[in-house]
DRENLOTI-89997 format. One record per residue (C-alpha): x, y, z; residue in three letters. Coordinates in Angstrom, 2 decimals, decimal comma. Layout:
<vexdrens>
<vexdren c1="X" c2="Y" c3="Z" code="ALA"/>
...
</vexdrens>
This chain:
<vexdrens>
<vexdren c1="8,37" c2="-4,29" c3="-13,57" code="MET"/>
<vexdren c1="6,15" c2="-1,53" c3="-12,64" code="ASP"/>
<vexdren c1="3,65" c2="-2,61" c3="-9,76" code="LEU"/>
<vexdren c1="4,02" c2="0,29" c3="-7,87" code="GLY"/>
<vexdren c1="6,31" c2="1,86" c3="-5,62" code="GLU"/>
<vexdren c1="4,44" c2="0,19" c3="-2,24" code="HIS"/>
<vexdren c1="2,75" c2="-2,97" c3="-2,53" code="VAL"/>
<vexdren c1="0,97" c2="-4,89" c3="-0,08" code="LEU"/>
<vexdren c1="1,24" c2="-8,60" c3="-0,46" code="PHE"/>
<vexdren c1="-1,90" c2="-10,79" c3="0,53" code="VAL"/>
<vexdren c1="-1,71" c2="-14,35" c3="1,57" code="HIS"/>
<vexdren c1="-3,68" c2="-16,58" c3="3,05" code="ALA"/>
<vexdren c1="-0,69" c2="-18,82" c3="5,04" code="HIS"/>
<vexdren c1="3,16" c2="-18,74" c3="5,78" code="PRO"/>
<vexdren c1="5,17" c2="-19,78" c3="3,30" code="ASP"/>
<vexdren c1="2,69" c2="-18,81" c3="0,47" code="ASP"/>
<vexdren c1="4,17" c2="-15,19" c3="0,19" code="GLU"/>
<vexdren c1="7,69" c2="-16,77" c3="-0,76" code="THR"/>
<vexdren c1="6,57" c2="-19,90" c3="-2,65" code="LEU"/>
<vexdren c1="4,27" c2="-17,68" c3="-4,59" code="SER"/>
<vexdren c1="5,34" c2="-13,93" c3="-4,66" code="THR"/>
<vexdren c1="9,00" c2="-14,26" c3="-3,37" code="GLY"/>
<vexdren c1="10,61" c2="-12,83" c3="-6,42" code="ALA"/>
<vexdren c1="8,44" c2="-9,83" c3="-6,40" code="ALA"/>
<vexdren c1="8,62" c2="-9,04" c3="-2,85" code="ILE"/>
<vexdren c1="11,96" c2="-8,99" c3="-2,60" code="ALA"/>
<vexdren c1="12,60" c2="-6,77" c3="-6,43" code="THR"/>
<vexdren c1="9,80" c2="-4,61" c3="-4,87" code="ILE"/>
<vexdren c1="11,85" c2="-3,92" c3="-1,21" code="ALA"/>
<vexdren c1="14,97" c2="-3,27" c3="-3,56" code="GLN"/>
<vexdren c1="13,66" c2="0,10" c3="-5,22" code="ALA"/>
<vexdren c1="10,49" c2="0,77" c3="-2,52" code="GLY"/>
<vexdren c1="8,20" c2="-0,76" c3="0,23" code="ILE"/>
<vexdren c1="6,77" c2="-4,31" c3="0,03" code="ALA"/>
<vexdren c1="4,09" c2="-5,07" c3="2,77" code="SER"/>
<vexdren c1="3,20" c2="-8,74" c3="3,20" code="VAL"/>
<vexdren c1="-0,43" c2="-9,53" c3="4,89" code="LEU"/>
<vexdren c1="-0,72" c2="-12,86" c3="6,20" code="THR"/>
<vexdren c1="-4,56" c2="-13,61" c3="7,22" code="LEU"/>
<vexdren c1="-3,87" c2="-17,23" c3="9,19" code="THR"/>
<vexdren c1="-1,05" c2="-18,94" c3="10,77" code="LEU"/>
<vexdren c1="-1,01" c2="-22,08" c3="8,88" code="GLY"/>
<vexdren c1="-2,01" c2="-24,03" c3="12,07" code="GLU"/>
<vexdren c1="-2,97" c2="-26,59" c3="10,07" code="ARG"/>
<vexdren c1="0,10" c2="-27,56" c3="8,17" code="GLY"/>
<vexdren c1="1,96" c2="-31,01" c3="8,73" code="GLU"/>
<vexdren c1="5,78" c2="-30,13" c3="10,07" code="VAL"/>
<vexdren c1="8,48" c2="-32,33" c3="8,64" code="ARG"/>
<vexdren c1="9,95" c2="-34,72" c3="11,22" code="PRO"/>
<vexdren c1="13,40" c2="-32,99" c3="11,67" code="GLU"/>
<vexdren c1="11,86" c2="-30,00" c3="13,01" code="ARG"/>
<vexdren c1="9,56" c2="-31,37" c3="15,86" code="ASP"/>
<vexdren c1="11,69" c2="-30,21" c3="17,85" code="ALA"/>
<vexdren c1="11,68" c2="-26,95" c3="16,87" code="ALA"/>
<vexdren c1="7,77" c2="-27,57" c3="17,41" code="LEU"/>
<vexdren c1="8,07" c2="-28,45" c3="21,12" code="VAL"/>
<vexdren c1="10,07" c2="-25,33" c3="21,92" code="GLU"/>
<vexdren c1="7,67" c2="-22,89" c3="20,21" code="ALA"/>
<vexdren c1="4,86" c2="-24,38" c3="21,75" code="GLY"/>
<vexdren c1="2,66" c2="-24,62" c3="18,91" code="SER"/>
<vexdren c1="2,53" c2="-24,96" c3="15,15" code="LEU"/>
<vexdren c1="1,11" c2="-21,51" c3="15,11" code="ALA"/>
<vexdren c1="3,89" c2="-19,67" c3="16,91" code="ALA"/>
<vexdren c1="6,56" c2="-21,41" c3="15,09" code="LEU"/>
<vexdren c1="5,45" c2="-20,55" c3="11,67" code="ARG"/>
<vexdren c1="4,92" c2="-16,76" c3="13,02" code="SER"/>
<vexdren c1="8,72" c2="-17,15" c3="13,74" code="VAL"/>
<vexdren c1="9,49" c2="-18,44" c3="10,32" code="GLU"/>
<vexdren c1="7,15" c2="-16,16" c3="8,55" code="LEU"/>
<vexdren c1="9,25" c2="-13,07" c3="10,23" code="ASP"/>
<vexdren c1="12,42" c2="-14,66" c3="9,31" code="ARG"/>
<vexdren c1="11,42" c2="-15,27" c3="5,65" code="ALA"/>
<vexdren c1="9,76" c2="-11,63" c3="5,23" code="ILE"/>
<vexdren c1="13,28" c2="-10,12" c3="6,70" code="VAL"/>
<vexdren c1="14,98" c2="-12,01" c3="4,17" code="ALA"/>
<vexdren c1="13,15" c2="-10,73" c3="1,47" code="LEU"/>
<vexdren c1="13,54" c2="-7,10" c3="2,64" code="GLY"/>
<vexdren c1="9,91" c2="-6,46" c3="3,66" code="ALA"/>
<vexdren c1="7,74" c2="-5,47" c3="6,53" code="THR"/>
<vexdren c1="4,70" c2="-7,65" c3="8,19" code="ARG"/>
<vexdren c1="1,42" c2="-5,89" c3="8,13" code="VAL"/>
<vexdren c1="-0,57" c2="-7,42" c3="10,98" code="GLU"/>
<vexdren c1="-4,24" c2="-8,15" c3="10,61" code="PRO"/>
<vexdren c1="-6,43" c2="-6,62" c3="13,16" code="ASP"/>
<vexdren c1="-7,80" c2="-9,86" c3="13,90" code="ALA"/>
<vexdren c1="-6,43" c2="-13,58" c3="12,99" code="ARG"/>
<vexdren c1="-8,20" c2="-16,56" c3="11,36" code="PHE"/>
<vexdren c1="-7,52" c2="-19,87" c3="11,77" code="GLU"/>
<vexdren c1="-6,02" c2="-22,18" c3="8,92" code="ASP"/>
<vexdren c1="-9,15" c2="-23,75" c3="6,97" code="SER"/>
<vexdren c1="-7,37" c2="-26,94" c3="6,29" code="GLY"/>
<vexdren c1="-8,05" c2="-28,62" c3="2,68" code="MET"/>
<vexdren c1="-9,83" c2="-31,93" c3="1,62" code="ALA"/>
<vexdren c1="-10,22" c2="-33,29" c3="-1,58" code="TRP"/>
<vexdren c1="-13,95" c2="-33,78" c3="-2,24" code="VAL"/>
<vexdren c1="-15,12" c2="-35,26" c3="-5,47" code="ASP"/>
<vexdren c1="-11,74" c2="-33,73" c3="-7,14" code="GLY"/>
<vexdren c1="-12,42" c2="-30,38" c3="-6,11" code="VAL"/>
<vexdren c1="-10,44" c2="-28,70" c3="-3,10" code="ALA"/>
<vexdren c1="-12,41" c2="-27,84" c3="-0,08" code="ALA"/>
<vexdren c1="-11,80" c2="-27,02" c3="3,73" code="PRO"/>
<vexdren c1="-11,09" c2="-29,73" c3="6,36" code="ALA"/>
<vexdren c1="-14,12" c2="-31,64" c3="7,28" code="ALA"/>
<vexdren c1="-13,21" c2="-30,60" c3="10,42" code="ASP"/>
<vexdren c1="-13,13" c2="-26,87" c3="10,03" code="VAL"/>
<vexdren c1="-13,83" c2="-24,20" c3="12,87" code="THR"/>
<vexdren c1="-15,65" c2="-21,51" c3="13,25" code="VAL"/>
<vexdren c1="-12,88" c2="-19,48" c3="13,34" code="ARG"/>
<vexdren c1="-11,41" c2="-20,80" c3="10,27" code="ALA"/>
<vexdren c1="-11,22" c2="-17,81" c3="7,32" code="LEU"/>
<vexdren c1="-13,61" c2="-20,09" c3="5,28" code="THR"/>
<vexdren c1="-15,95" c2="-19,74" c3="7,74" code="SER"/>
<vexdren c1="-16,11" c2="-16,05" c3="7,69" code="GLN"/>
<vexdren c1="-18,32" c2="-13,73" c3="5,54" code="ARG"/>
<vexdren c1="-16,83" c2="-12,64" c3="2,60" code="GLU"/>
<vexdren c1="-17,41" c2="-8,99" c3="4,13" code="SER"/>
<vexdren c1="-15,59" c2="-9,70" c3="7,27" code="ASP"/>
<vexdren c1="-12,19" c2="-11,00" c3="5,58" code="VAL"/>
<vexdren c1="-12,83" c2="-8,01" c3="3,27" code="GLU"/>
<vexdren c1="-13,14" c2="-5,94" c3="6,20" code="LEU"/>
<vexdren c1="-9,71" c2="-7,52" c3="7,31" code="LEU"/>
<vexdren c1="-8,07" c2="-6,44" c3="4,43" code="VAL"/>
<vexdren c1="-9,63" c2="-2,94" c3="4,19" code="LEU"/>
<vexdren c1="-8,16" c2="-2,39" c3="7,00" code="ASP"/>
<vexdren c1="-4,69" c2="-3,35" c3="6,30" code="ALA"/>
<vexdren c1="-5,04" c2="-1,23" c3="3,17" code="VAL"/>
<vexdren c1="-6,18" c2="2,25" c3="5,02" code="GLN"/>
<vexdren c1="-3,08" c2="1,63" c3="7,34" code="ARG"/>
<vexdren c1="-0,69" c2="1,01" c3="5,34" code="VAL"/>
<vexdren c1="-1,99" c2="3,10" c3="1,76" code="ARG"/>
<vexdren c1="0,07" c2="0,71" c3="-0,90" code="PRO"/>
<vexdren c1="0,01" c2="1,61" c3="-4,25" code="ASP"/>
<vexdren c1="-0,80" c2="-1,84" c3="-5,64" code="ALA"/>
<vexdren c1="-2,13" c2="-4,76" c3="-4,24" code="LEU"/>
<vexdren c1="-0,85" c2="-8,50" c3="-5,49" code="VAL"/>
<vexdren c1="-2,42" c2="-12,00" c3="-4,62" code="THR"/>
<vexdren c1="-3,39" c2="-15,39" c3="-5,89" code="TYR"/>
<vexdren c1="-5,18" c2="-15,69" c3="-9,00" code="ASP"/>
<vexdren c1="-9,31" c2="-17,14" c3="-9,20" code="GLU"/>
<vexdren c1="-8,34" c2="-20,29" c3="-8,17" code="ASP"/>
<vexdren c1="-5,89" c2="-19,63" c3="-5,91" code="GLY"/>
<vexdren c1="-2,50" c2="-21,61" c3="-7,26" code="GLY"/>
<vexdren c1="-4,23" c2="-25,10" c3="-6,60" code="TYR"/>
<vexdren c1="-7,21" c2="-24,38" c3="-5,30" code="GLY"/>
<vexdren c1="-7,13" c2="-24,09" c3="-1,54" code="HIS"/>
<vexdren c1="-10,41" c2="-22,28" c3="-0,42" code="PRO"/>
<vexdren c1="-8,21" c2="-20,17" c3="1,64" code="ASP"/>
<vexdren c1="-6,34" c2="-19,09" c3="-1,17" code="HIS"/>
<vexdren c1="-9,61" c2="-18,39" c3="-3,10" code="ARG"/>
<vexdren c1="-10,91" c2="-16,68" c3="-0,05" code="ALA"/>
<vexdren c1="-8,10" c2="-14,28" c3="-0,13" code="VAL"/>
<vexdren c1="-8,31" c2="-13,79" c3="-3,76" code="HIS"/>
<vexdren c1="-11,90" c2="-12,59" c3="-3,72" code="ARG"/>
<vexdren c1="-11,22" c2="-10,08" c3="-0,79" code="ALA"/>
<vexdren c1="-8,45" c2="-8,36" c3="-2,18" code="VAL"/>
<vexdren c1="-10,14" c2="-7,79" c3="-5,97" code="VAL"/>
<vexdren c1="-13,39" c2="-6,36" c3="-3,95" code="ALA"/>
<vexdren c1="-11,24" c2="-4,04" c3="-1,73" code="VAL"/>
<vexdren c1="-9,03" c2="-3,05" c3="-4,38" code="GLY"/>
<vexdren c1="-12,45" c2="-2,37" c3="-6,95" code="ARG"/>
<vexdren c1="-13,83" c2="-0,53" c3="-3,61" code="ASP"/>
<vexdren c1="-10,82" c2="1,75" c3="-3,49" code="LEU"/>
<vexdren c1="-9,46" c2="1,87" c3="-6,80" code="ARG"/>
<vexdren c1="-6,12" c2="0,28" c3="-6,14" code="ILE"/>
<vexdren c1="-4,98" c2="-1,65" c3="-8,79" code="PRO"/>
<vexdren c1="-4,73" c2="-5,72" c3="-7,92" code="VAL"/>
<vexdren c1="-2,44" c2="-7,89" c3="-10,06" code="TYR"/>
<vexdren c1="-2,65" c2="-11,60" c3="-9,56" code="VAL"/>
<vexdren c1="-0,15" c2="-14,53" c3="-9,92" code="ARG"/>
<vexdren c1="-0,22" c2="-16,33" c3="-13,26" code="SER"/>
<vexdren c1="0,90" c2="-19,32" c3="-14,48" code="GLN"/>
<vexdren c1="1,45" c2="-17,81" c3="-17,83" code="GLU"/>
<vexdren c1="2,97" c2="-14,83" c3="-19,27" code="PRO"/>
<vexdren c1="0,72" c2="-11,54" c3="-18,55" code="ALA"/>
<vexdren c1="1,60" c2="-8,32" c3="-17,98" code="ASP"/>
<vexdren c1="4,06" c2="-8,46" c3="-15,52" code="VAL"/>
<vexdren c1="7,11" c2="-10,84" c3="-15,71" code="ALA"/>
<vexdren c1="9,45" c2="-10,78" c3="-12,43" code="VAL"/>
<vexdren c1="12,88" c2="-12,60" c3="-12,64" code="PRO"/>
<vexdren c1="14,30" c2="-14,77" c3="-9,75" code="LEU"/>
<vexdren c1="18,22" c2="-14,01" c3="-10,40" code="ALA"/>
<vexdren c1="18,48" c2="-10,49" c3="-9,08" code="PRO"/>
<vexdren c1="17,03" c2="-11,78" c3="-5,92" code="VAL"/>
<vexdren c1="17,54" c2="-15,49" c3="-5,81" code="ALA"/>
<vexdren c1="19,68" c2="-15,27" c3="-2,98" code="ASP"/>
<vexdren c1="17,44" c2="-13,56" c3="-0,76" code="ARG"/>
<vexdren c1="14,50" c2="-15,80" c3="-1,82" code="VAL"/>
<vexdren c1="16,30" c2="-18,78" c3="-1,18" code="HIS"/>
<vexdren c1="16,88" c2="-17,44" c3="2,16" code="ALA"/>
<vexdren c1="13,03" c2="-16,52" c3="2,75" code="ALA"/>
<vexdren c1="12,26" c2="-20,26" c3="1,78" code="LEU"/>
<vexdren c1="14,89" c2="-21,78" c3="4,33" code="ALA"/>
<vexdren c1="13,35" c2="-19,45" c3="6,97" code="ALA"/>
<vexdren c1="10,17" c2="-22,28" c3="6,77" code="HIS"/>
<vexdren c1="11,90" c2="-24,71" c3="7,61" code="ALA"/>
<vexdren c1="9,05" c2="-26,21" c3="9,36" code="SER"/>
<vexdren c1="7,27" c2="-26,64" c3="5,92" code="GLN"/>
<vexdren c1="9,75" c2="-27,73" c3="3,27" code="LEU"/>
<vexdren c1="13,27" c2="-27,62" c3="2,12" code="ALA"/>
<vexdren c1="15,56" c2="-26,23" c3="-0,29" code="VAL"/>
<vexdren c1="17,25" c2="-28,62" c3="-3,07" code="ASP"/>
<vexdren c1="19,22" c2="-26,66" c3="-4,87" code="GLY"/>
<vexdren c1="16,48" c2="-25,23" c3="-7,56" code="ASP"/>
<vexdren c1="13,50" c2="-26,75" c3="-6,06" code="ALA"/>
<vexdren c1="12,08" c2="-27,01" c3="-3,06" code="VAL"/>
<vexdren c1="11,11" c2="-30,01" c3="-1,12" code="VAL"/>
<vexdren c1="7,57" c2="-30,42" c3="0,56" code="HIS"/>
<vexdren c1="6,67" c2="-31,90" c3="3,91" code="VAL"/>
<vexdren c1="4,89" c2="-34,68" c3="1,98" code="GLY"/>
<vexdren c1="8,23" c2="-35,04" c3="-0,17" code="GLY"/>
<vexdren c1="7,11" c2="-33,41" c3="-3,26" code="GLN"/>
<vexdren c1="9,48" c2="-31,55" c3="-5,48" code="ARG"/>
<vexdren c1="8,48" c2="-28,33" c3="-7,03" code="GLU"/>
<vexdren c1="11,13" c2="-26,02" c3="-9,05" code="ALA"/>
<vexdren c1="11,53" c2="-22,51" c3="-7,83" code="ILE"/>
<vexdren c1="10,04" c2="-20,25" c3="-10,29" code="ALA"/>
<vexdren c1="12,66" c2="-18,49" c3="-12,64" code="GLN"/>
<vexdren c1="10,17" c2="-16,25" c3="-13,99" code="VAL"/>
<vexdren c1="7,10" c2="-14,92" c3="-11,43" code="GLU"/>
<vexdren c1="4,26" c2="-13,71" c3="-13,90" code="HIS"/>
<vexdren c1="1,29" c2="-11,84" c3="-12,87" code="TYR"/>
<vexdren c1="-1,90" c2="-10,03" c3="-14,36" code="ARG"/>
<vexdren c1="-3,68" c2="-7,18" c3="-13,83" code="ALA"/>
<vexdren c1="-7,24" c2="-7,48" c3="-12,72" code="VAL"/>
<vexdren c1="-8,88" c2="-5,25" c3="-15,36" code="ARG"/>
<vexdren c1="-12,37" c2="-4,48" c3="-14,22" code="ALA"/>
<vexdren c1="-12,66" c2="-0,94" c3="-12,42" code="SER"/>
<vexdren c1="-16,21" c2="-1,47" c3="-12,13" code="THR"/>
<vexdren c1="-18,75" c2="-4,71" c3="-11,80" code="PRO"/>
<vexdren c1="-20,43" c2="-3,32" c3="-14,72" code="LEU"/>
<vexdren c1="-18,03" c2="-1,36" c3="-16,77" code="GLY"/>
<vexdren c1="-17,95" c2="1,88" c3="-18,44" code="TRP"/>
<vexdren c1="-19,50" c2="1,43" c3="-21,57" code="GLY"/>
<vexdren c1="-22,19" c2="-0,45" c3="-19,32" code="SER"/>
<vexdren c1="-22,42" c2="2,29" c3="-17,09" code="THR"/>
<vexdren c1="-23,30" c2="5,05" c3="-20,00" code="ILE"/>
<vexdren c1="-25,74" c2="2,50" c3="-21,34" code="VAL"/>
<vexdren c1="-27,50" c2="2,62" c3="-18,01" code="VAL"/>
<vexdren c1="-27,66" c2="6,03" c3="-17,43" code="GLY"/>
<vexdren c1="-29,49" c2="6,49" c3="-21,06" code="LEU"/>
<vexdren c1="-31,94" c2="3,89" c3="-19,94" code="VAL"/>
<vexdren c1="-32,57" c2="6,06" c3="-16,98" code="GLY"/>
<vexdren c1="-32,91" c2="9,14" c3="-19,01" code="LEU"/>
<vexdren c1="-35,47" c2="7,66" c3="-21,07" code="VAL"/>
<vexdren c1="-37,50" c2="6,21" c3="-18,18" code="ILE"/>
<vexdren c1="-37,45" c2="9,01" c3="-16,28" code="GLY"/>
<vexdren c1="-38,30" c2="11,63" c3="-19,48" code="THR"/>
<vexdren c1="-41,45" c2="8,79" c3="-20,26" code="VAL"/>
<vexdren c1="-42,43" c2="8,19" c3="-17,12" code="GLY"/>
<vexdren c1="-42,95" c2="12,41" c3="-16,48" code="THR"/>
<vexdren c1="-44,60" c2="13,08" c3="-19,34" code="PHE"/>
<vexdren c1="-46,82" c2="9,55" c3="-19,30" code="ALA"/>
<vexdren c1="-47,47" c2="8,62" c3="-15,37" code="PHE"/>
<vexdren c1="-50,65" c2="9,62" c3="-15,13" code="ARG"/>
<vexdren c1="-52,01" c2="8,20" c3="-18,60" code="ALA"/>
<vexdren c1="-53,60" c2="4,84" c3="-17,01" code="VAL"/>
<vexdren c1="-54,16" c2="5,70" c3="-13,56" code="GLU"/>
<vexdren c1="-53,40" c2="3,99" c3="-11,27" code="PRO"/>
<vexdren c1="-51,11" c2="1,32" c3="-13,30" code="TRP"/>
<vexdren c1="-48,85" c2="4,17" c3="-15,36" code="GLY"/>
<vexdren c1="-47,89" c2="5,49" c3="-11,71" code="LEU"/>
<vexdren c1="-47,17" c2="1,92" c3="-10,66" code="VAL"/>
<vexdren c1="-45,21" c2="1,22" c3="-13,99" code="LEU"/>
<vexdren c1="-43,27" c2="3,99" c3="-14,29" code="ALA"/>
<vexdren c1="-42,05" c2="4,14" c3="-10,47" code="LEU"/>
<vexdren c1="-41,04" c2="-0,05" c3="-10,95" code="ALA"/>
<vexdren c1="-39,51" c2="1,16" c3="-13,53" code="ALA"/>
<vexdren c1="-37,72" c2="3,90" c3="-12,08" code="ALA"/>
<vexdren c1="-36,45" c2="2,47" c3="-8,76" code="VAL"/>
<vexdren c1="-35,65" c2="-0,74" c3="-10,68" code="GLY"/>
<vexdren c1="-33,12" c2="1,27" c3="-13,32" code="ILE"/>
<vexdren c1="-31,63" c2="3,39" c3="-10,04" code="VAL"/>
<vexdren c1="-30,94" c2="0,14" c3="-6,97" code="VAL"/>
<vexdren c1="-30,01" c2="-2,39" c3="-9,92" code="GLY"/>
<vexdren c1="-26,91" c2="-1,36" c3="-10,40" code="PRO"/>
<vexdren c1="-26,35" c2="-0,47" c3="-6,95" code="ARG"/>
<vexdren c1="-26,94" c2="-4,22" c3="-6,30" code="LEU"/>
<vexdren c1="-24,74" c2="-5,83" c3="-8,86" code="LEU"/>
<vexdren c1="-22,02" c2="-3,48" c3="-7,22" code="GLY"/>
<vexdren c1="-21,75" c2="-0,64" c3="-9,06" code="SER"/>
<vexdren c1="-22,01" c2="2,72" c3="-7,32" code="ARG"/>
<vexdren c1="-20,66" c2="4,45" c3="-9,93" code="VAL"/>
<vexdren c1="-23,71" c2="3,30" c3="-12,65" code="ALA"/>
<vexdren c1="-26,08" c2="3,82" c3="-10,05" code="SER"/>
<vexdren c1="-25,22" c2="6,84" c3="-9,88" code="ILE"/>
<vexdren c1="-25,26" c2="7,31" c3="-13,45" code="ALA"/>
<vexdren c1="-28,97" c2="5,98" c3="-13,78" code="SER"/>
<vexdren c1="-29,94" c2="8,22" c3="-10,92" code="SER"/>
<vexdren c1="-29,04" c2="11,22" c3="-12,63" code="PHE"/>
<vexdren c1="-30,84" c2="9,98" c3="-15,69" code="GLY"/>
<vexdren c1="-34,25" c2="9,89" c3="-14,03" code="VAL"/>
<vexdren c1="-33,91" c2="12,19" c3="-12,13" code="LEU"/>
<vexdren c1="-33,25" c2="15,18" c3="-14,53" code="LEU"/>
<vexdren c1="-36,39" c2="15,54" c3="-16,32" code="PRO"/>
<vexdren c1="-38,21" c2="14,93" c3="-13,25" code="ILE"/>
<vexdren c1="-36,52" c2="17,84" c3="-11,58" code="VAL"/>
<vexdren c1="-36,62" c2="20,38" c3="-14,69" code="VAL"/>
<vexdren c1="-40,48" c2="19,48" c3="-14,99" code="VAL"/>
<vexdren c1="-41,35" c2="19,72" c3="-11,51" code="ALA"/>
<vexdren c1="-39,53" c2="22,71" c3="-11,14" code="LEU"/>
<vexdren c1="-40,33" c2="24,35" c3="-14,72" code="ASP"/>
<vexdren c1="-37,39" c2="26,50" c3="-14,48" code="PRO"/>
<vexdren c1="-38,07" c2="28,04" c3="-17,82" code="PHE"/>
<vexdren c1="-42,19" c2="28,12" c3="-17,25" code="ARG"/>
<vexdren c1="-43,22" c2="25,58" c3="-20,02" code="THR"/>
<vexdren c1="-45,34" c2="23,39" c3="-17,82" code="ALA"/>
<vexdren c1="-47,59" c2="25,43" c3="-15,76" code="GLY"/>
<vexdren c1="-46,22" c2="27,19" c3="-12,79" code="SER"/>
<vexdren c1="-46,21" c2="24,28" c3="-10,62" code="ALA"/>
<vexdren c1="-45,26" c2="21,91" c3="-12,54" code="GLY"/>
<vexdren c1="-45,66" c2="18,04" c3="-11,83" code="LEU"/>
<vexdren c1="-46,75" c2="19,14" c3="-8,44" code="LEU"/>
<vexdren c1="-49,94" c2="19,86" c3="-9,80" code="GLU"/>
<vexdren c1="-50,37" c2="16,33" c3="-10,00" code="ALA"/>
<vexdren c1="-51,67" c2="15,80" c3="-6,90" code="GLY"/>
<vexdren c1="-50,05" c2="12,74" c3="-4,51" code="LEU"/>
<vexdren c1="-49,76" c2="11,07" c3="-8,16" code="ALA"/>
<vexdren c1="-47,10" c2="14,17" c3="-8,65" code="GLY"/>
<vexdren c1="-45,46" c2="14,05" c3="-5,19" code="TRP"/>
<vexdren c1="-45,01" c2="10,37" c3="-5,46" code="LEU"/>
<vexdren c1="-43,33" c2="10,52" c3="-8,54" code="TRP"/>
<vexdren c1="-40,85" c2="13,46" c3="-7,54" code="VAL"/>
<vexdren c1="-40,13" c2="11,93" c3="-4,53" code="LEU"/>
<vexdren c1="-39,88" c2="7,98" c3="-4,74" code="VAL"/>
<vexdren c1="-37,31" c2="8,08" c3="-7,86" code="PRO"/>
<vexdren c1="-35,53" c2="10,62" c3="-4,96" code="ALA"/>
<vexdren c1="-35,55" c2="8,66" c3="-2,23" code="ALA"/>
<vexdren c1="-34,36" c2="5,27" c3="-4,33" code="ALA"/>
<vexdren c1="-31,42" c2="7,86" c3="-5,45" code="ALA"/>
<vexdren c1="-30,80" c2="8,38" c3="-2,02" code="LEU"/>
<vexdren c1="-30,65" c2="4,70" c3="-0,31" code="VAL"/>
<vexdren c1="-28,72" c2="3,82" c3="-3,38" code="ALA"/>
<vexdren c1="-26,08" c2="6,17" c3="-3,04" code="MET"/>
<vexdren c1="-26,02" c2="5,65" c3="0,76" code="ALA"/>
<vexdren c1="-25,95" c2="2,02" c3="0,63" code="TRP"/>
<vexdren c1="-22,56" c2="0,42" c3="2,04" code="PRO"/>
<vexdren c1="-20,47" c2="-1,94" c3="0,56" code="THR"/>
<vexdren c1="-19,70" c2="-5,10" c3="2,05" code="LYS"/>
<vexdren c1="-16,98" c2="-4,25" c3="3,99" code="ALA"/>
<vexdren c1="-18,84" c2="-1,25" c3="4,91" code="GLY"/>
<vexdren c1="-21,81" c2="-3,52" c3="6,03" code="MET"/>
<vexdren c1="-19,11" c2="-5,72" c3="8,17" code="ALA"/>
<vexdren c1="-18,04" c2="-2,40" c3="9,85" code="ARG"/>
<vexdren c1="-21,44" c2="-1,39" c3="10,91" code="ILE"/>
<vexdren c1="-21,88" c2="-5,37" c3="12,45" code="ARG"/>
<vexdren c1="-18,61" c2="-4,53" c3="13,84" code="GLU"/>
<vexdren c1="-19,35" c2="-1,41" c3="15,68" code="ALA"/>
<vexdren c1="-22,73" c2="-2,53" c3="16,96" code="ALA"/>
<vexdren c1="-21,36" c2="-5,85" c3="18,23" code="ARG"/>
<vexdren c1="-18,28" c2="-3,32" c3="20,29" code="GLY"/>
</vexdrens>
């Protein structure tokens, strides 16, 4: 297994970390550092009847599940990472066969937040602990829970923005396989720590509703491959298209006035800003370089081939063709990610 020396496991509720990724956490903890970030305290979870007394003693289900989470993480040999803010459990209801948040979901629930705010919470934790890799649920959240799906999207977005490898739990053999046997005692102890939600019965867990679930003997993980939303091949193509637009526009924007300039500017701004709107800063850099290279060469005319003033001799039209694509490129480069926008909003509120 090779997920990294320090891995941050990100989950939505207490007990998810052990049920879904317990063997991986315990295995990583033996040779490196395993950190666990849990974004809610599972306030909407059901409680096994025999744990009612413990619930009364704890004062609330959130407090009880937090204690259980601490015990489980210690049993796995991992470290708990506290989020900078705490969301609430969204609960779950089946609507036309699709998992959705509970009908009475609150404004503090995980699924009630902007995606960028969930990403910000993950980003803050990542910047504090500096992991080599991130692990979370797959796209469907394991079984469709809306909180799980929201966490998946946030972790993948942060991993992509920071270029940190992301692995998701897979039900089928994939890139990494983690056997339970070497760490079975730790995982069983961690499962037993979540006594308000489940009971361990041999090689299975019994949930509140009586459902039996076999403890996976091997956990499989799939690497999330996309390093950029457009991919490197598309980035190169976008850069070449930008070069064509910049070259053709530079020598033809005055051909049909004023529409030649208008169309050239629209094409240049579109190819520069478009990739950024799709989430790829790298592709936007490539297209900006392609568009601006011929403009700069002809405007500055370093080889004295287009006259002493180059494009700037064209008056207002020349200045617009030089300055508008350059301004679009600067905006595209400086535009923050969704998590960055969340930071800006947070600073404005504070």
